[in-house]
C-alpha positions, 0 to 999 in steps of 0.5 A: 529196722534191722538193715543189711548194713546194720548186720554187717556192722555188727558182724565186724564189731564182733570180729574185732573184739574176737580178735582181741582174744586170740592173743592168748593163743598166739602162734609163731609168727612168720619170719617177718614177725620174728622176735627182735633181738632186743626181746627176751623170749617172755617179752616176745609173747607179750603185747607191748607197744612204744610210741615216740609222738606219733610214731611207733618205735617198738612192737613185740611180735605179739602186738603186730600179731594182734594189729595183723601188721609186719612192722613197727613203722606201719603201726598207727593209733587208730589201728591200736585203737581198732584192734584194742577198743572192742576189749578195753572200755576207754583207750584214748581216741588220740595220743594227744590226750595222753600226752597232754595230760602227762606232760612232766618228766614224772612217768604216769601210768594208767590201767584200762579195764577190760569191758567183760567182767570175766576178762581180768586184763588191763591195758596199761599206758605208761607215758612220760613227756611225748612218749609212752609204752602200752602193754596188756597185762594179764592178772591170771595165767591161761587155762587149757579151756581158755585156750581151747576157747580162743582157738575156737574163737580164731576159727569162727574169726577166720570164717566170718573175715572169709565170709566179709571178704567174699561179698561183692559190695565194698565194705570198709572201716575208718575213723571219723576222720576218713583214715582207713582202718579196714576194707574187704576183697571187693574194696581193694579190687575196686581201689586197685581198678580205679588207680589203674584208670587213672592217667597219672596213676596218683593213689592219693585220696580216698576211693569214695568222696563223701562226708562222713558226717552226712551218712551217719544221719540215716540217710543214703549218699550217692557218689560216683567214681570213674573207671576206664582208660580209653572211655571213662565209665562212670560207676555210681554207688550209695553209701551207708555208714554205721557207727560202730563206737565213738571213733570208728565208722563202718561203710557200705557201698552199693552199686546202683548203676541200673537203678541210675540207667532205670532212672535215666530212662524213666526221665527220658521217656517222661520228658518224650511224654511231655513233649508229646502231650505239648503238642496234643489238642486234647486237654490231659490231666492225670490224677495220682492214687490220691487223687492230686494232679500230677501231670497236665498239658498246656492244651488243659489251660487253653481249654479250661481256662485254670491258671497254671499256678493253680494246676502247678499246686497239685490241686485234688480231683475235687477241687479241680471240678469244683474250679471248673464248675465256678469258671462255668467249664461244665454244666451247672449241676442242679444242686450241690450234692448231687454235684458230689455224687457225680464226681464220685461216679467220674472216680468209680467209672474212670477207674475200669474206663467207663466214664464218658460224658459230653458237656454243653457249655453256655458259651456255645462250645461242646466238651466230650469228658473221657476217664481212663484208668492209669497205673498205680490206681491213678486216673487220666481225665481227657477234655476235648472240644468236640464243637466242630465235630458236633456242629458237622454231625448236626449238619449232616444229620439235618441233611439226612432229614431234609433228604428223607423229607424229600423222598417222603414228599415224593409221589413216586415210589423208591426203594434202594437195595444193597449188593447183598439185597438188603434195604437201604432206604424206601419212601413213604410212597413206596411204604403206602404201595406196599402196604407197610406199617409207618413205623416200619424200618428199612433195616428190617427188610429185604428184597426177598421179604418185599417180594413175599408181600406180593407173591400171594396177589400177583404175578412177580416174575418180572419184579423178582428179576428187577428187584434181585438185579445186581448192579451193572454198568449201565446208567439206568435200566427201564421197564414197564408193569402191566396193571390188571385193568389194563393200565401200565406202571413204568419202572426204572433202576439205577446202579449207584456207585457199583454197590446199591440199585435204586428202584423207582415205581412211577406211580406219580403217572397212574390216576388219583383214583388208582394210587395208594395200595396198588399191590393187589393190582400189579401184574407181570407183563412177562 
């Protein structure tokens, strides 16, 4: 894939190639590049360099302009390769390559051809022992069109270099040995800040320390630099390198401080979650989008008995539940195919938070299994031991059933109302007294509906007052109903915690022949 770094590399390479064409349209340089006294007017316009050993001892004004340097003493062979390499095919990598093959008193001459067929120039290298002279030889004079194109290239090069210089990312070019060839404005500014923050003001060493061979393998290399005098601030950069040619490497540094901060915050958050999960009594298992286990807590080990090495190996969700089934940590399915369908149903329902089951295990324990959706398509499985809760629920349900049984075996009729007049409970004797069906539910009735059952047959003025009475601070209120045959039915009303009234009709005091449905025989005494 063609990346931003590749684009910049092509841009730089093209710019360097275009720079070599500019010597066709040179203009007089500043005073610092004035013609040497030893140069004739014609020689000053020719690109000529002389090296003795590794040092450049002479450079024409045109050569310095092509190299973008001011003095011959600043010229090094990497500068020559960077400037002339894009135009000529096989510029020697080092001066040693020139000297080793020509160590004799006889002068050797080599002409390096241009890379482009339409370019008739050549790079002439004359060497003898440990010295060499280099010049560009033009076979044909420049035409007016050539000069016009050269000036256009100069304008394009200026725009290109201006654009690259304004890029906020540090960009630079080096040799394979790390020797600096070129850098943009962002690199220079960062280098100045880094040097200024150095307590000793040292300028030794590169700005970024990394192995070029590693970055050329296609992977980014993350490095850090330190800025600031009082409080040292560490800044992180991802370095990417692209090979322009055999001895020129193009580098780009992208600041990733925000990414590092985000990764640190995420790591701290995960650590906090891990500590929190470690304290939970509920077993937690999170399966990623590919349904492999990516996170679990210690409680899961205790509840399932699964070995830590098995969970750490990131088993699939199916393998996880297969292992639970093998260890009898879940109910045994009737057949394996139905078990597979059950697991598939678990995944579907967990994805939208609808999965919940209760497992009654052979060892007497009861587990609640809940599936919940997790970000990025993952699901979380929660396993909770609810054995104590189930035991308390069963005990409470048993107590309620016992209480209802006791109420139903009472001969006195009992009914309870809340503050709003809703019926909370009644017993069998009251149901028979009123004439309600055996399967009638107390919650379906109110004090008003109970009175309506008697209204057509008896005067219920006192009874209405009795059933609509709000709880009071009195412990108990009592009274008597007179029956049509002259007998009396005693009642009592007791407030329960100020939230309900418990009414008792003492039907057990009536003769056996008078018990049962006495609704028609009730009469108010006023």
